[in-house]
Phi, psi and omega in degrees: 000128177262181185300316180297320178293322177296315178300316180297317180295318178295321179295320178294324184278339179243182177263009183274149177287161178300323180297316179292318179297318179299318179297318179294316180297317177297320177297317180301312181294322178295319179295317178298315179300314180298318181294318178295322178300329178280356180084014181261161182264146175244120180241128174244105186307128180088334181263306179160184182230143175246140175204169177261141177237143181262125174262114186293164176300142182209167177270144179219182180229131174288116184295335181284320186249352184063015180281140177285134179227159178259120179270131185287163174291135179221155173265138183234129176288142180234157177221134175238120180294147178280173184301315182295318179295315178300317181296319183292325185261355185301321187268002182283134176266130179253132175096000000 
């Protein structure tokens, strides 16, 4: 499901127009991004939690030249599904 399909599904399930749903969805993603940039965690009970994790500086190899390179420290967004989400998708067969 892509963003347009999500907006359409939310619009169908609620009484809100696609335009209003899109504004809410865009606001939600901006708020999550802003909160993570501040180093804070975002928890949606039953759905899951978003937080930042630090990947330390490490050594790597350039696959094209086989040259050793130093990869910088970076922050990586993480997500852990909540209990309700895990329960709902546990029995689904993929493939």
